[in-house]
C-alpha positions, 0 to 999 in steps of 0.5 A: 225588859222590853215588855216591862217597859211597855207595861210601865208606859201604859201605867204611867198615867196612873203613876202621875195621878199619884203625885198631885203637884206633878204638873203645877205649883200650888198657885196653879201655875204650870210647870215641868219638874226636873230637879229630882236629884235635889228631891223627888215629888211625894205621892199623896199617900205619903203626905196623908200617912204623915198627917195621920201619924202626926195626929195619932201616933204615940210620941214614942214607941214602946209605951203600953198605952193603946197607941204605943204598940201601934207606933212600935209596929209602924217603926218596925214595919218601916225598917222591914220594908227598907230591908226588903227594898235593899234585899238585906238580911234580917239581922242587918241594921237599919238606922234612921237620921236627918239625912245621908250626910248626918248618917255618915257623920254618925258612922264616922264618929262610931268608927274612929275611936279604933283608928290611929295616925298610921291608918288611912281612908280612901274617898273618891272625886266622883262623890257627893260631899256627904261621903267625903267631908265626914272622912276628911273633917278633923282627920287624924289619919291620911285621906287618899283621893281616888281620881275621876275619869272625864265621864264620871267613872272612877279611875280603878287603876288609881284606886288599886294603888291607894289601897293597903293593909292600913286602909280603914274605910273606902267611901264611894258612891253608886251614881254621880249626883253631879253627872248621873254616871253609874259608878262601877262600884262592884269592881271597886269593891272587889279591889278593896276586898283584895287589897284592903281586906280590913277596910269598911266599904261605905256606899252613898246610894242616894242618887241611885236609889230612885233609879236602880234596884239596890241589892246589898246582898250582892253589892259586897259593901258594909254600909249603904246610906240614902235619903228618903226625900230622894225616894218619893218620901219625907226628909230623912236619912237611912243607913243600912249596915251589916250586922257584924259592923253594927255590933262593933260600933262605938256611937255617941249616945246618952247613957240610958240609950242601950237599944241595939236596934236604934243605937245610931239614932239620936233622940226620938224619931219623927213618927210622921217621917217614919209613916211617910217612908212606909207609905212611899215604899208601899207606893213602890210596892203598888207599882210592882204589883201592877207590873208583876204580870210582865215579869211572870217567872222572873226574879223568883230567887226573891221573896215576893215583897223583895221581888215587887221592889225589884220589879218597880225599880227595874221598870223605872230603870228601863223606862228612864233609859228610854228618856235618857237615850232621847235626851242624849241624842237631842242634847248633842245637837244643840249649838253652844251646849256642852253636856258632861259625863257619859254622852253617847246614847249607846252607853245609856246603861252607864248613867241615870237620867241626870244631865249636867250641862253649860251653855256658851255665853250664859252664866250658870247662875242664870240658867234656872231663871232663863229656863223657867221663863222660856219653858216653865221647866224647873232645873238646878244650877250650882255645884250640887254638893259634888264640888270634886266632880266639878273640879275634875271638869274644871268648873265651879258650877253646871246646870243640871236637869234630873228626871224621875220615873214619872216624867215624860217624853213631852216634859223632855221636849219642854226642856229641849225647847227651853235649852234651844231657846236659851242657847239660840238667844245667847248665840244671837 
């Protein structure tokens, strides 16, 4: 891993050159973008692909006209890239929608006709509400909530006590949108398989997708959703499902829509979005190609395209751990600042580079503006759609700074300067 991280650091100038908006706004005003958890930046190649598709793709795939087969190939190629990113089986389903939230509401609607009032669904307090509200909304079944530990991990003992033969769905996340904690999902899924063997395990992978290699073949879940606008692409949601789960769904659809490949998709997909997803994933492949020499002889269990995705995301994880270790070491020394989640630099492997914080005497609602004015850093403040996480902390909102692989130590220092300045002004 050390060699891979070293190689990535040498590649970083090229990486940053792929993102035209990385250092400044369109007005030319300088900025440091640290709101990646709300949406990552988009490489030039993805924007260009979207423009090309908007101009030249056929309105719908499947037509016999010259652009029709090309549009069909674009859609199928993009789905295959997504399978390779996730190391999914060729028979597994890949559905696209407006967002992760939309994907999971559609999944709930397709599952619920088989459920009764005797059934139960288990959600967690460590999740974004995209994987909570769909299961709670107008529920005709019991909803059970797994509590969160103070550092953002799940209380696995409590989860074990909630599972039984009547559990139909267990909804959990891979990484906390609010705190950055990497949830022990594999341990949770093993508990589910032991105690609720008929349950469908639905995973929110949004916050993990840009930071960690995802592998549904080893994860053990039945469905995983994420959003491509948090993976360097356009606003779109992706939902992967095991083939056996997809085959037994009863989704809402108009009567003529009988295509199994698109059964969970309502209406016509945006060709521009499909092309943008494809180009964003090809950007990841280009990163993997440039780093491949550092991984000679490793990850050989994967075919090359899957391996390139693994190399790129492994490099991101290793490099971001360096940023996280630096941030954790410095944040703990800022007077008046409280950091939430995993705070020990020695436990950096249990988090992604997302940092939730508050500053004594500074209303959370003012953090965005104060940090922008003092250091040109863009962060977010609010609930971050992770209200149950914040309830566990006894708060209604927090500030959140979130890094991606294209951020630098210098940008981390800009944030630290801004935090010290804001905290110092409040203390004074």
